[in-house]
TORKOL-4160 file (C-alpha; in steps of 0.2 Angstrom, whole numbers, padded with zeros to 4 digits, m for minus):
446
<pt num="1" X="0000" Y="0000" Z="0000"/>
<pt num="2" X="0005" Y="0018" Z="m0003"/>
<pt num="3" X="m0001" Y="0033" Z="0007"/>
<pt num="4" X="0001" Y="0049" Z="m0007"/>
<pt num="5" X="m0001" Y="0065" Z="0002"/>
<pt num="6" X="m0001" Y="0083" Z="m0001"/>
<pt num="7" X="0004" Y="0096" Z="0013"/>
<pt num="8" X="0000" Y="0116" Z="0014"/>
<pt num="9" X="0008" Y="0129" Z="0027"/>
<pt num="10" X="0012" Y="0145" Z="0025"/>
<pt num="11" X="0003" Y="0162" Z="0028"/>
<pt num="12" X="m0004" Y="0178" Z="0019"/>
<pt num="13" X="0012" Y="0183" Z="0011"/>
<pt num="14" X="0019" Y="0166" Z="0006"/>
<pt num="15" X="0013" Y="0148" Z="0004"/>
<pt num="16" X="0021" Y="0132" Z="0000"/>
<pt num="17" X="0012" Y="0115" Z="m0005"/>
<pt num="18" X="0021" Y="0098" Z="m0005"/>
<pt num="19" X="0017" Y="0081" Z="m0015"/>
<pt num="20" X="0024" Y="0066" Z="m0011"/>
<pt num="21" X="0021" Y="0046" Z="m0009"/>
<pt num="22" X="0026" Y="0035" Z="0006"/>
<pt num="23" X="0026" Y="0016" Z="0005"/>
<pt num="24" X="0019" Y="0008" Z="0020"/>
<pt num="25" X="0028" Y="m0006" Z="0027"/>
<pt num="26" X="0024" Y="m0019" Z="0040"/>
<pt num="27" X="0023" Y="m0011" Z="0054"/>
<pt num="28" X="0039" Y="m0015" Z="0069"/>
<pt num="29" X="0030" Y="m0012" Z="0083"/>
<pt num="30" X="0030" Y="0006" Z="0085"/>
<pt num="31" X="0023" Y="0014" Z="0100"/>
<pt num="32" X="0029" Y="0031" Z="0099"/>
<pt num="33" X="0022" Y="0045" Z="0087"/>
<pt num="34" X="0009" Y="0033" Z="0081"/>
<pt num="35" X="m0008" Y="0039" Z="0073"/>
<pt num="36" X="m0020" Y="0023" Z="0073"/>
<pt num="37" X="m0033" Y="0022" Z="0059"/>
<pt num="38" X="m0046" Y="0009" Z="0062"/>
<pt num="39" X="m0060" Y="0006" Z="0048"/>
<pt num="40" X="m0070" Y="m0006" Z="0058"/>
<pt num="41" X="m0075" Y="0007" Z="0068"/>
<pt num="42" X="m0087" Y="0018" Z="0059"/>
<pt num="43" X="m0093" Y="0036" Z="0067"/>
<pt num="44" X="m0105" Y="0044" Z="0053"/>
<pt num="45" X="m0107" Y="0044" Z="0034"/>
<pt num="46" X="m0101" Y="0062" Z="0024"/>
<pt num="47" X="m0116" Y="0069" Z="0014"/>
<pt num="48" X="m0105" Y="0083" Z="0008"/>
<pt num="49" X="m0097" Y="0100" Z="0010"/>
<pt num="50" X="m0105" Y="0118" Z="0004"/>
<pt num="51" X="m0107" Y="0137" Z="0007"/>
<pt num="52" X="m0119" Y="0152" Z="0008"/>
<pt num="53" X="m0124" Y="0161" Z="m0008"/>
<pt num="54" X="m0128" Y="0176" Z="0004"/>
<pt num="55" X="m0135" Y="0193" Z="m0004"/>
<pt num="56" X="m0116" Y="0200" Z="m0002"/>
<pt num="57" X="m0107" Y="0186" Z="m0009"/>
<pt num="58" X="m0118" Y="0186" Z="m0024"/>
<pt num="59" X="m0116" Y="0205" Z="m0026"/>
<pt num="60" X="m0096" Y="0204" Z="m0025"/>
<pt num="61" X="m0098" Y="0191" Z="m0039"/>
<pt num="62" X="m0109" Y="0202" Z="m0050"/>
<pt num="63" X="m0094" Y="0213" Z="m0051"/>
<pt num="64" X="m0081" Y="0201" Z="m0056"/>
<pt num="65" X="m0078" Y="0196" Z="m0075"/>
<pt num="66" X="m0083" Y="0180" Z="m0083"/>
<pt num="67" X="m0065" Y="0171" Z="m0080"/>
<pt num="68" X="m0064" Y="0175" Z="m0063"/>
<pt num="69" X="m0082" Y="0171" Z="m0059"/>
<pt num="70" X="m0076" Y="0154" Z="m0069"/>
<pt num="71" X="m0061" Y="0150" Z="m0057"/>
<pt num="72" X="m0069" Y="0155" Z="m0040"/>
<pt num="73" X="m0083" Y="0143" Z="m0046"/>
<pt num="74" X="m0072" Y="0130" Z="m0054"/>
<pt num="75" X="m0063" Y="0128" Z="m0038"/>
<pt num="76" X="m0077" Y="0125" Z="m0025"/>
<pt num="77" X="m0090" Y="0116" Z="m0036"/>
<pt num="78" X="m0079" Y="0105" Z="m0049"/>
<pt num="79" X="m0077" Y="0085" Z="m0045"/>
<pt num="80" X="m0059" Y="0088" Z="m0045"/>
<pt num="81" X="m0057" Y="0102" Z="m0032"/>
<pt num="82" X="m0068" Y="0106" Z="m0018"/>
<pt num="83" X="m0082" Y="0097" Z="m0025"/>
<pt num="84" X="m0096" Y="0107" Z="m0015"/>
<pt num="85" X="m0113" Y="0100" Z="m0017"/>
<pt num="86" X="m0124" Y="0108" Z="m0005"/>
<pt num="87" X="m0127" Y="0126" Z="m0002"/>
<pt num="88" X="m0138" Y="0138" Z="0012"/>
<pt num="89" X="m0147" Y="0153" Z="0007"/>
<pt num="90" X="m0155" Y="0165" Z="0017"/>
<pt num="91" X="m0174" Y="0169" Z="0017"/>
<pt num="92" X="m0176" Y="0187" Z="0015"/>
<pt num="93" X="m0160" Y="0198" Z="0022"/>
<pt num="94" X="m0147" Y="0194" Z="0034"/>
<pt num="95" X="m0132" Y="0204" Z="0040"/>
<pt num="96" X="m0123" Y="0200" Z="0026"/>
<pt num="97" X="m0134" Y="0207" Z="0013"/>
<pt num="98" X="m0133" Y="0225" Z="0006"/>
<pt num="99" X="m0148" Y="0231" Z="0016"/>
<pt num="100" X="m0165" Y="0225" Z="0025"/>
<pt num="101" X="m0176" Y="0218" Z="0013"/>
<pt num="102" X="m0192" Y="0207" Z="0013"/>
<pt num="103" X="m0202" Y="0197" Z="0002"/>
<pt num="104" X="m0219" Y="0203" Z="0008"/>
<pt num="105" X="m0221" Y="0217" Z="0021"/>
<pt num="106" X="m0241" Y="0221" Z="0019"/>
<pt num="107" X="m0250" Y="0216" Z="0034"/>
<pt num="108" X="m0266" Y="0215" Z="0025"/>
<pt num="109" X="m0259" Y="0203" Z="0012"/>
<pt num="110" X="m0266" Y="0187" Z="0020"/>
<pt num="111" X="m0265" Y="0178" Z="0003"/>
<pt num="112" X="m0247" Y="0181" Z="0001"/>
<pt num="113" X="m0252" Y="0189" Z="m0016"/>
<pt num="114" X="m0240" Y="0202" Z="m0016"/>
<pt num="115" X="m0225" Y="0190" Z="m0010"/>
<pt num="116" X="m0210" Y="0195" Z="m0023"/>
<pt num="117" X="m0193" Y="0185" Z="m0026"/>
<pt num="118" X="m0185" Y="0201" Z="m0034"/>
<pt num="119" X="m0174" Y="0203" Z="m0023"/>
<pt num="120" X="m0168" Y="0186" Z="m0021"/>
<pt num="121" X="m0169" Y="0186" Z="m0041"/>
<pt num="122" X="m0157" Y="0200" Z="m0041"/>
<pt num="123" X="m0140" Y="0193" Z="m0036"/>
<pt num="124" X="m0141" Y="0176" Z="m0027"/>
<pt num="125" X="m0150" Y="0168" Z="m0042"/>
<pt num="126" X="m0140" Y="0171" Z="m0055"/>
<pt num="127" X="m0125" Y="0165" Z="m0045"/>
<pt num="128" X="m0133" Y="0149" Z="m0040"/>
<pt num="129" X="m0137" Y="0146" Z="m0059"/>
<pt num="130" X="m0120" Y="0150" Z="m0063"/>
<pt num="131" X="m0113" Y="0137" Z="m0050"/>
<pt num="132" X="m0125" Y="0123" Z="m0056"/>
<pt num="133" X="m0120" Y="0127" Z="m0073"/>
<pt num="134" X="m0101" Y="0124" Z="m0067"/>
<pt num="135" X="m0104" Y="0107" Z="m0055"/>
<pt num="136" X="m0114" Y="0099" Z="m0070"/>
<pt num="137" X="m0126" Y="0094" Z="m0057"/>
<pt num="138" X="m0139" Y="0101" Z="m0046"/>
<pt num="139" X="m0135" Y="0108" Z="m0029"/>
<pt num="140" X="m0144" Y="0104" Z="m0014"/>
<pt num="141" X="m0151" Y="0120" Z="m0005"/>
<pt num="142" X="m0154" Y="0122" Z="0016"/>
<pt num="143" X="m0166" Y="0138" Z="0016"/>
<pt num="144" X="m0163" Y="0149" Z="0032"/>
<pt num="145" X="m0174" Y="0162" Z="0039"/>
<pt num="146" X="m0165" Y="0177" Z="0050"/>
<pt num="147" X="m0182" Y="0187" Z="0053"/>
<pt num="148" X="m0199" Y="0187" Z="0050"/>
<pt num="149" X="m0206" Y="0203" Z="0041"/>
<pt num="150" X="m0208" Y="0218" Z="0053"/>
<pt num="151" X="m0226" Y="0217" Z="0055"/>
<pt num="152" X="m0227" Y="0200" Z="0060"/>
<pt num="153" X="m0214" Y="0203" Z="0077"/>
<pt num="154" X="m0217" Y="0212" Z="0093"/>
<pt num="155" X="m0203" Y="0224" Z="0091"/>
<pt num="156" X="m0210" Y="0229" Z="0074"/>
<pt num="157" X="m0192" Y="0226" Z="0068"/>
<pt num="158" X="m0181" Y="0214" Z="0059"/>
<pt num="159" X="m0167" Y="0219" Z="0069"/>
<pt num="160" X="m0164" Y="0217" Z="0087"/>
<pt num="161" X="m0173" Y="0203" Z="0091"/>
<pt num="162" X="m0191" Y="0202" Z="0096"/>
<pt num="163" X="m0200" Y="0187" Z="0093"/>
<pt num="164" X="m0214" Y="0180" Z="0083"/>
<pt num="165" X="m0232" Y="0185" Z="0087"/>
<pt num="166" X="m0244" Y="0172" Z="0091"/>
<pt num="167" X="m0257" Y="0178" Z="0078"/>
<pt num="168" X="m0244" Y="0178" Z="0064"/>
<pt num="169" X="m0237" Y="0160" Z="0066"/>
<pt num="170" X="m0250" Y="0153" Z="0053"/>
<pt num="171" X="m0246" Y="0166" Z="0042"/>
<pt num="172" X="m0227" Y="0164" Z="0043"/>
<pt num="173" X="m0227" Y="0146" Z="0041"/>
<pt num="174" X="m0235" Y="0150" Z="0024"/>
<pt num="175" X="m0223" Y="0162" Z="0020"/>
<pt num="176" X="m0208" Y="0148" Z="0023"/>
<pt num="177" X="m0218" Y="0135" Z="0012"/>
<pt num="178" X="m0220" Y="0149" Z="m0001"/>
<pt num="179" X="m0200" Y="0152" Z="m0004"/>
<pt num="180" X="m0199" Y="0132" Z="m0003"/>
<pt num="181" X="m0210" Y="0133" Z="m0018"/>
<pt num="182" X="m0203" Y="0148" Z="m0027"/>
<pt num="183" X="m0185" Y="0139" Z="m0027"/>
<pt num="184" X="m0193" Y="0124" Z="m0033"/>
<pt num="185" X="m0201" Y="0131" Z="m0046"/>
<pt num="186" X="m0186" Y="0140" Z="m0054"/>
<pt num="187" X="m0181" Y="0121" Z="m0056"/>
<pt num="188" X="m0168" Y="0120" Z="m0039"/>
<pt num="189" X="m0170" Y="0107" Z="m0026"/>
<pt num="190" X="m0173" Y="0111" Z="m0008"/>
<pt num="191" X="m0169" Y="0099" Z="0002"/>
<pt num="192" X="m0170" Y="0105" Z="0022"/>
<pt num="193" X="m0173" Y="0121" Z="0031"/>
<pt num="194" X="m0170" Y="0126" Z="0049"/>
<pt num="195" X="m0184" Y="0134" Z="0058"/>
<pt num="196" X="m0173" Y="0149" Z="0063"/>
<pt num="197" X="m0156" Y="0157" Z="0062"/>
<pt num="198" X="m0150" Y="0160" Z="0079"/>
<pt num="199" X="m0165" Y="0159" Z="0090"/>
<pt num="200" X="m0155" Y="0163" Z="0105"/>
<pt num="201" X="m0147" Y="0179" Z="0099"/>
<pt num="202" X="m0152" Y="0197" Z="0100"/>
<pt num="203" X="m0142" Y="0204" Z="0086"/>
<pt num="204" X="m0140" Y="0221" Z="0077"/>
<pt num="205" X="m0146" Y="0213" Z="0061"/>
<pt num="206" X="m0159" Y="0202" Z="0056"/>
<pt num="207" X="m0164" Y="0190" Z="0071"/>
<pt num="208" X="m0179" Y="0183" Z="0079"/>
<pt num="209" X="m0179" Y="0175" Z="0098"/>
<pt num="210" X="m0187" Y="0158" Z="0102"/>
<pt num="211" X="m0187" Y="0147" Z="0116"/>
<pt num="212" X="m0185" Y="0127" Z="0113"/>
<pt num="213" X="m0203" Y="0125" Z="0117"/>
<pt num="214" X="m0208" Y="0141" Z="0105"/>
<pt num="215" X="m0199" Y="0132" Z="0092"/>
<pt num="216" X="m0208" Y="0115" Z="0096"/>
<pt num="217" X="m0225" Y="0124" Z="0096"/>
<pt num="218" X="m0222" Y="0131" Z="0080"/>
<pt num="219" X="m0216" Y="0116" Z="0072"/>
<pt num="220" X="m0228" Y="0105" Z="0078"/>
<pt num="221" X="m0245" Y="0116" Z="0076"/>
<pt num="222" X="m0241" Y="0126" Z="0062"/>
<pt num="223" X="m0223" Y="0122" Z="0051"/>
<pt num="224" X="m0225" Y="0105" Z="0049"/>
<pt num="225" X="m0245" Y="0104" Z="0044"/>
<pt num="226" X="m0241" Y="0118" Z="0033"/>
<pt num="227" X="m0228" Y="0107" Z="0023"/>
<pt num="228" X="m0238" Y="0093" Z="0024"/>
<pt num="229" X="m0252" Y="0105" Z="0017"/>
<pt num="230" X="m0243" Y="0108" Z="0002"/>
<pt num="231" X="m0232" Y="0092" Z="m0002"/>
<pt num="232" X="m0216" Y="0098" Z="0006"/>
<pt num="233" X="m0217" Y="0084" Z="0020"/>
<pt num="234" X="m0200" Y="0078" Z="0012"/>
<pt num="235" X="m0191" Y="0094" Z="0019"/>
<pt num="236" X="m0179" Y="0088" Z="0030"/>
<pt num="237" X="m0182" Y="0101" Z="0045"/>
<pt num="238" X="m0168" Y="0106" Z="0059"/>
<pt num="239" X="m0168" Y="0112" Z="0075"/>
<pt num="240" X="m0158" Y="0126" Z="0085"/>
<pt num="241" X="m0146" Y="0131" Z="0071"/>
<pt num="242" X="m0135" Y="0142" Z="0083"/>
<pt num="243" X="m0120" Y="0137" Z="0093"/>
<pt num="244" X="m0116" Y="0120" Z="0099"/>
<pt num="245" X="m0116" Y="0121" Z="0118"/>
<pt num="246" X="m0137" Y="0119" Z="0116"/>
<pt num="247" X="m0136" Y="0106" Z="0103"/>
<pt num="248" X="m0142" Y="0092" Z="0115"/>
<pt num="249" X="m0155" Y="0102" Z="0125"/>
<pt num="250" X="m0164" Y="0109" Z="0111"/>
<pt num="251" X="m0167" Y="0091" Z="0104"/>
<pt num="252" X="m0172" Y="0084" Z="0122"/>
<pt num="253" X="m0183" Y="0098" Z="0124"/>
<pt num="254" X="m0191" Y="0097" Z="0105"/>
<pt num="255" X="m0193" Y="0078" Z="0104"/>
<pt num="256" X="m0206" Y="0068" Z="0109"/>
<pt num="257" X="m0218" Y="0056" Z="0102"/>
<pt num="258" X="m0228" Y="0067" Z="0091"/>
<pt num="259" X="m0212" Y="0078" Z="0085"/>
<pt num="260" X="m0201" Y="0066" Z="0082"/>
<pt num="261" X="m0207" Y="0062" Z="0065"/>
<pt num="262" X="m0204" Y="0079" Z="0059"/>
<pt num="263" X="m0187" Y="0083" Z="0067"/>
<pt num="264" X="m0172" Y="0078" Z="0053"/>
<pt num="265" X="m0158" Y="0084" Z="0065"/>
<pt num="266" X="m0150" Y="0098" Z="0072"/>
<pt num="267" X="m0140" Y="0113" Z="0065"/>
<pt num="268" X="m0127" Y="0121" Z="0073"/>
<pt num="269" X="m0113" Y="0136" Z="0072"/>
<pt num="270" X="m0096" Y="0137" Z="0079"/>
<pt num="271" X="m0094" Y="0153" Z="0088"/>
<pt num="272" X="m0097" Y="0148" Z="0107"/>
<pt num="273" X="m0080" Y="0136" Z="0107"/>
<pt num="274" X="m0077" Y="0118" Z="0102"/>
<pt num="275" X="m0090" Y="0109" Z="0113"/>
<pt num="276" X="m0088" Y="0092" Z="0103"/>
<pt num="277" X="m0094" Y="0082" Z="0117"/>
<pt num="278" X="m0110" Y="0090" Z="0116"/>
<pt num="279" X="m0110" Y="0084" Z="0096"/>
<pt num="280" X="m0105" Y="0068" Z="0105"/>
<pt num="281" X="m0120" Y="0068" Z="0118"/>
<pt num="282" X="m0132" Y="0073" Z="0104"/>
<pt num="283" X="m0129" Y="0057" Z="0094"/>
<pt num="284" X="m0127" Y="0046" Z="0109"/>
<pt num="285" X="m0145" Y="0051" Z="0116"/>
<pt num="286" X="m0152" Y="0053" Z="0097"/>
<pt num="287" X="m0144" Y="0043" Z="0086"/>
<pt num="288" X="m0155" Y="0044" Z="0072"/>
<pt num="289" X="m0154" Y="0064" Z="0071"/>
<pt num="290" X="m0144" Y="0071" Z="0060"/>
<pt num="291" X="m0130" Y="0084" Z="0066"/>
<pt num="292" X="m0124" Y="0097" Z="0052"/>
<pt num="293" X="m0115" Y="0112" Z="0054"/>
<pt num="294" X="m0123" Y="0126" Z="0046"/>
<pt num="295" X="m0112" Y="0143" Z="0049"/>
<pt num="296" X="m0094" Y="0144" Z="0054"/>
<pt num="297" X="m0082" Y="0159" Z="0048"/>
<pt num="298" X="m0068" Y="0171" Z="0056"/>
<pt num="299" X="m0076" Y="0186" Z="0062"/>
<pt num="300" X="m0065" Y="0200" Z="0062"/>
<pt num="301" X="m0072" Y="0207" Z="0078"/>
<pt num="302" X="m0065" Y="0192" Z="0087"/>
<pt num="303" X="m0050" Y="0186" Z="0076"/>
<pt num="304" X="m0036" Y="0196" Z="0068"/>
<pt num="305" X="m0038" Y="0198" Z="0047"/>
<pt num="306" X="m0021" Y="0196" Z="0046"/>
<pt num="307" X="m0018" Y="0180" Z="0055"/>
<pt num="308" X="m0020" Y="0169" Z="0040"/>
<pt num="309" X="m0013" Y="0154" Z="0046"/>
<pt num="310" X="m0020" Y="0153" Z="0063"/>
<pt num="311" X="m0037" Y="0158" Z="0056"/>
<pt num="312" X="m0037" Y="0144" Z="0043"/>
<pt num="313" X="m0031" Y="0133" Z="0057"/>
<pt num="314" X="m0045" Y="0137" Z="0068"/>
<pt num="315" X="m0058" Y="0131" Z="0056"/>
<pt num="316" X="m0048" Y="0118" Z="0051"/>
<pt num="317" X="m0048" Y="0111" Z="0070"/>
<pt num="318" X="m0067" Y="0115" Z="0069"/>
<pt num="319" X="m0070" Y="0105" Z="0055"/>
<pt num="320" X="m0060" Y="0089" Z="0062"/>
<pt num="321" X="m0069" Y="0088" Z="0079"/>
<pt num="322" X="m0087" Y="0090" Z="0071"/>
<pt num="323" X="m0082" Y="0077" Z="0059"/>
<pt num="324" X="m0077" Y="0066" Z="0073"/>
<pt num="325" X="m0091" Y="0068" Z="0082"/>
<pt num="326" X="m0105" Y="0064" Z="0072"/>
<pt num="327" X="m0107" Y="0078" Z="0059"/>
<pt num="328" X="m0113" Y="0071" Z="0043"/>
<pt num="329" X="m0115" Y="0090" Z="0030"/>
<pt num="330" X="m0103" Y="0106" Z="0033"/>
<pt num="331" X="m0107" Y="0122" Z="0027"/>
<pt num="332" X="m0096" Y="0137" Z="0026"/>
<pt num="333" X="m0101" Y="0153" Z="0028"/>
<pt num="334" X="m0102" Y="0168" Z="0014"/>
<pt num="335" X="m0093" Y="0159" Z="m0002"/>
<pt num="336" X="m0084" Y="0175" Z="m0007"/>
<pt num="337" X="m0083" Y="0194" Z="0001"/>
<pt num="338" X="m0074" Y="0209" Z="m0004"/>
<pt num="339" X="m0055" Y="0216" Z="0003"/>
<pt num="340" X="m0065" Y="0222" Z="0020"/>
<pt num="341" X="m0073" Y="0205" Z="0023"/>
<pt num="342" X="m0089" Y="0213" Z="0016"/>
<pt num="343" X="m0101" Y="0220" Z="0010"/>
<pt num="344" X="m0112" Y="0219" Z="0027"/>
<pt num="345" X="m0125" Y="0232" Z="0032"/>
<pt num="346" X="m0120" Y="0232" Z="0051"/>
<pt num="347" X="m0101" Y="0230" Z="0047"/>
<pt num="348" X="m0101" Y="0213" Z="0055"/>
<pt num="349" X="m0086" Y="0208" Z="0043"/>
<pt num="350" X="m0078" Y="0191" Z="0041"/>
<pt num="351" X="m0065" Y="0180" Z="0031"/>
<pt num="352" X="m0071" Y="0170" Z="0015"/>
<pt num="353" X="m0061" Y="0157" Z="0007"/>
<pt num="354" X="m0062" Y="0169" Z="m0007"/>
<pt num="355" X="m0060" Y="0189" Z="m0006"/>
<pt num="356" X="m0061" Y="0200" Z="m0020"/>
<pt num="357" X="m0051" Y="0218" Z="m0021"/>
<pt num="358" X="m0066" Y="0229" Z="m0029"/>
<pt num="359" X="m0054" Y="0243" Z="m0030"/>
<pt num="360" X="m0043" Y="0233" Z="m0041"/>
<pt num="361" X="m0054" Y="0219" Z="m0046"/>
<pt num="362" X="m0042" Y="0207" Z="m0042"/>
<pt num="363" X="m0050" Y="0187" Z="m0035"/>
<pt num="364" X="m0038" Y="0183" Z="m0019"/>
<pt num="365" X="m0039" Y="0166" Z="m0015"/>
<pt num="366" X="m0036" Y="0164" Z="0003"/>
<pt num="367" X="m0025" Y="0151" Z="0014"/>
<pt num="368" X="m0042" Y="0146" Z="0021"/>
<pt num="369" X="m0047" Y="0142" Z="0003"/>
<pt num="370" X="m0032" Y="0128" Z="0001"/>
<pt num="371" X="m0035" Y="0121" Z="0018"/>
<pt num="372" X="m0053" Y="0117" Z="0015"/>
<pt num="373" X="m0048" Y="0109" Z="m0001"/>
<pt num="374" X="m0040" Y="0096" Z="0008"/>
<pt num="375" X="m0056" Y="0091" Z="0016"/>
<pt num="376" X="m0068" Y="0094" Z="0003"/>
<pt num="377" X="m0057" Y="0087" Z="m0009"/>
<pt num="378" X="m0054" Y="0067" Z="m0001"/>
<pt num="379" X="m0068" Y="0065" Z="0011"/>
<pt num="380" X="m0080" Y="0064" Z="m0004"/>
<pt num="381" X="m0099" Y="0062" Z="0000"/>
<pt num="382" X="m0104" Y="0044" Z="0004"/>
<pt num="383" X="m0087" Y="0042" Z="0013"/>
<pt num="384" X="m0089" Y="0035" Z="0032"/>
<pt num="385" X="m0078" Y="0043" Z="0045"/>
<pt num="386" X="m0068" Y="0029" Z="0056"/>
<pt num="387" X="m0060" Y="0032" Z="0072"/>
<pt num="388" X="m0042" Y="0037" Z="0073"/>
<pt num="389" X="m0032" Y="0040" Z="0089"/>
<pt num="390" X="m0016" Y="0051" Z="0089"/>
<pt num="391" X="0000" Y="0053" Z="0102"/>
<pt num="392" X="m0001" Y="0072" Z="0104"/>
<pt num="393" X="m0016" Y="0086" Z="0105"/>
<pt num="394" X="m0003" Y="0096" Z="0094"/>
<pt num="395" X="m0012" Y="0086" Z="0080"/>
<pt num="396" X="m0031" Y="0085" Z="0075"/>
<pt num="397" X="m0034" Y="0070" Z="0063"/>
<pt num="398" X="m0049" Y="0062" Z="0054"/>
<pt num="399" X="m0051" Y="0047" Z="0042"/>
<pt num="400" X="m0065" Y="0041" Z="0031"/>
<pt num="401" X="m0066" Y="0024" Z="0020"/>
<pt num="402" X="m0070" Y="0032" Z="0002"/>
<pt num="403" X="m0086" Y="0022" Z="m0008"/>
<pt num="404" X="m0071" Y="0017" Z="m0019"/>
<pt num="405" X="m0063" Y="0007" Z="m0003"/>
<pt num="406" X="m0049" Y="0020" Z="0000"/>
<pt num="407" X="m0044" Y="0027" Z="0016"/>
<pt num="408" X="m0043" Y="0046" Z="0016"/>
<pt num="409" X="m0033" Y="0055" Z="0029"/>
<pt num="410" X="m0032" Y="0072" Z="0036"/>
<pt num="411" X="m0020" Y="0078" Z="0048"/>
<pt num="412" X="m0018" Y="0096" Z="0055"/>
<pt num="413" X="m0003" Y="0101" Z="0065"/>
<pt num="414" X="m0005" Y="0115" Z="0076"/>
<pt num="415" X="0011" Y="0117" Z="0084"/>
<pt num="416" X="0026" Y="0128" Z="0078"/>
<pt num="417" X="0036" Y="0113" Z="0076"/>
<pt num="418" X="0040" Y="0098" Z="0066"/>
<pt num="419" X="0030" Y="0083" Z="0072"/>
<pt num="420" X="0036" Y="0065" Z="0065"/>
<pt num="421" X="0021" Y="0053" Z="0063"/>
<pt num="422" X="0020" Y="0034" Z="0061"/>
<pt num="423" X="0003" Y="0031" Z="0052"/>
<pt num="424" X="m0003" Y="0014" Z="0056"/>
<pt num="425" X="m0018" Y="0005" Z="0047"/>
<pt num="426" X="m0019" Y="m0014" Z="0053"/>
<pt num="427" X="m0002" Y="m0020" Z="0052"/>
<pt num="428" X="0005" Y="m0008" Z="0039"/>
<pt num="429" X="0015" Y="0008" Z="0044"/>
<pt num="430" X="0017" Y="0025" Z="0033"/>
<pt num="431" X="0032" Y="0036" Z="0042"/>
<pt num="432" X="0034" Y="0056" Z="0038"/>
<pt num="433" X="0035" Y="0074" Z="0044"/>
<pt num="434" X="0022" Y="0087" Z="0047"/>
<pt num="435" X="0027" Y="0104" Z="0044"/>
<pt num="436" X="0025" Y="0118" Z="0057"/>
<pt num="437" X="0008" Y="0125" Z="0056"/>
<pt num="438" X="0002" Y="0114" Z="0041"/>
<pt num="439" X="m0013" Y="0103" Z="0036"/>
<pt num="440" X="m0009" Y="0087" Z="0026"/>
<pt num="441" X="m0020" Y="0076" Z="0016"/>
<pt num="442" X="m0020" Y="0060" Z="0007"/>
<pt num="443" X="m0026" Y="0042" Z="0002"/>
<pt num="444" X="m0020" Y="0026" Z="0006"/>
<pt num="445" X="m0023" Y="0015" Z="m0008"/>
<pt num="446" X="m0017" Y="m0002" Z="m0014"/>
């Protein structure tokens, strides 16, 4: 057997990539510097990777020339590159929009006759169509709302939290179904939805607050019946869609004999820390429910915009921990932003794998994009994550059995020093060195 591997390391001013083939030999009984792989111990099946077609990302996309658009989309959606298969789209505006907007804002329009997709059609739909053309296949969509229309909320404001007024729960459910139907009518596949983005966060941008009990009631009495009424009961419903520390609690508090069939799983974000054990608990107590990360990114209000290497390491650490604890699908946040990490109508700037210099008209792939490609290009849909063990916390490791029978491995070296590795699979061993602050991935095959 051989382990064919690639390594990326560097920062914003330079980057190195290396390719090598390491022959695996009989294990002489090594005990130190070992990473073990156990293909017989499976954790979860990977559905795929993707990102968000936000209003901001799609607007910046509209400023690029055709060659730049094709370069970026091929990197994301070509099967021999990042192989993105899934995407998340906000229903109405979010913070990564040019401004607030909603598809219908007339309190007297109980039939949604004035509902309009004009704002979504302006930027998001053209970019999505181009992505499907480049991919040569349909991209499965996840839809998420950030806020109901102003008139449906207790604070009459899309931002600053507020709650859904009880008298509008039925109309809001119809509104969400209408969004699904509008995408389907345009030929897109809507696979899943969440009921509310970040239901615990009172934000200066589009937001709406729910307790677990309120979300359960809305799902049971309004949303699920509306989906059934419109023949949309195949749409997967995900709870929570917020930080990991409450993943288990929302499953516990929302699932009962009646709601169990309505809930596919829980979506989560990374902004409150690792909490990988929270995913482990959720998977243990609710093994039939899917765990998906619906959003993660580097916020410049928390992390330095110039710390390229550590920012790539931070998000790679997150992805590996999630994969090893039951995550089945990963959605990055914005696919593309400008040189500031925007536009964002409240100035909440973030990193994206691709930035575009709007002044000089230059597309700028980030180190983060190269790190992500180590995962998405090797852990193909249908791969089964397997158990691995490692000799030091300086390393993060994830491995998976691919549909073709080969084994994919991704290793993150967070240390500022070289690390030696003896990679063991059954009675075979591969010896190699990891560069400081680097990511290495590869395929073990005959």
